[in-house]
C-alpha positions in Angstrom: 84.9 -3.6 -2.2 84.1 -2.2 1.2 86.7 -0.1 3.1 86.4 1.8 6.3 89.4 3.8 6.0 88.8 7.1 3.8 92.5 6.9 2.9 92.5 3.1 1.7 89.0 3.4 0.0 90.8 6.7 -2.1 93.6 4.4 -3.1 91.4 1.5 -4.3 89.4 4.0 -6.4 92.9 5.5 -7.7 93.9 1.9 -8.6 90.7 0.7 -10.2 90.7 4.0 -12.1 94.1 3.4 -13.5 93.3 0.2 -14.6 91.0 1.7 -17.5 88.6 -1.4 -17.3 91.0 -4.1 -18.1 94.1 -6.0 -16.9 95.5 -6.2 -20.3 94.4 -5.6 -23.8 92.7 -9.2 -24.2 91.4 -9.3 -20.6 88.7 -6.7 -19.3 87.6 -6.3 -15.4 84.1 -7.1 -14.6 82.2 -4.2 -13.0 83.8 -3.0 -9.6 82.0 -1.2 -7.1 83.9 0.5 -4.2 82.1 1.6 -1.0 83.7 3.8 1.8 82.2 2.6 4.8 81.5 -0.3 7.5 80.0 -3.7 6.4 76.9 -3.0 8.9 76.2 0.4 7.6 72.7 0.6 5.7 74.1 1.3 2.5 76.7 -1.4 2.3 75.2 -4.4 0.6 76.3 -7.7 -0.2 72.7 -9.3 -1.5 74.2 -10.1 -5.3 77.6 -11.0 -4.1 78.5 -14.7 -4.8 82.2 -14.4 -3.5 83.0 -12.2 -0.3 86.6 -11.8 0.6 87.5 -10.2 3.9 91.1 -9.3 4.7 90.1 -9.8 8.3 94.0 -10.3 10.1 93.0 -6.7 12.0 89.6 -7.2 12.9 89.9 -9.1 16.3 87.1 -11.3 17.5 84.7 -8.3 18.0 85.1 -7.4 14.4 84.9 -10.8 13.0 81.5 -11.3 15.1 80.2 -8.0 13.5 80.9 -9.0 9.9 79.5 -12.4 10.6 76.2 -10.9 11.7 76.4 -7.8 8.9 76.7 -11.0 6.5 74.4 -13.2 7.8 71.7 -10.5 7.5 72.7 -9.2 4.0 74.5 -12.0 2.1 72.5 -14.2 -0.1 72.3 -18.1 0.6 74.9 -19.8 -0.7 77.4 -17.1 -0.9 80.9 -17.9 -0.2 82.8 -15.4 2.4 86.8 -15.7 2.4 88.7 -14.6 5.6 92.0 -14.2 6.6 93.3 -15.0 10.2 89.8 -15.5 11.7 87.0 -17.7 11.3 83.3 -16.1 10.9 81.0 -17.4 14.0 79.1 -20.6 12.7 75.8 -19.3 13.4 73.6 -16.6 14.6 70.5 -15.2 14.5 68.9 -16.2 11.4 71.8 -17.6 9.7 74.3 -20.4 9.5 77.9 -20.4 7.9 79.6 -23.7 6.9 83.3 -23.9 6.8 84.1 -25.4 3.1 88.2 -25.0 3.6 90.5 -24.2 5.7 94.1 -23.2 4.6 97.3 -22.2 6.2 100.7 -20.7 5.0 102.8 -18.0 5.3 101.5 -14.1 4.4 104.2 -12.8 2.0 102.7 -9.6 1.1 
């Protein structure tokens, strides 16, 4: 997971640590990597990810375009990207995103 805000990154680390590697005695977690930084930072990689989730409600148009450029450059072909609120730009220099499905509904956090 990639989180820009240090406080939220710390909370994510604490939550993962509290799970002790499992959701239940019979259900282990896959390895989880947490990175504090921006998606366009050099040390942030997406090349091995099959599914990328972006809680993009607060990104705005500029933020979602920036995310699109970063994923277009860093994500592997065929990766599935899930966004909320904003759609990734369909195409950019060297990449093309294709919408697989659109879902509408309430966000009852």
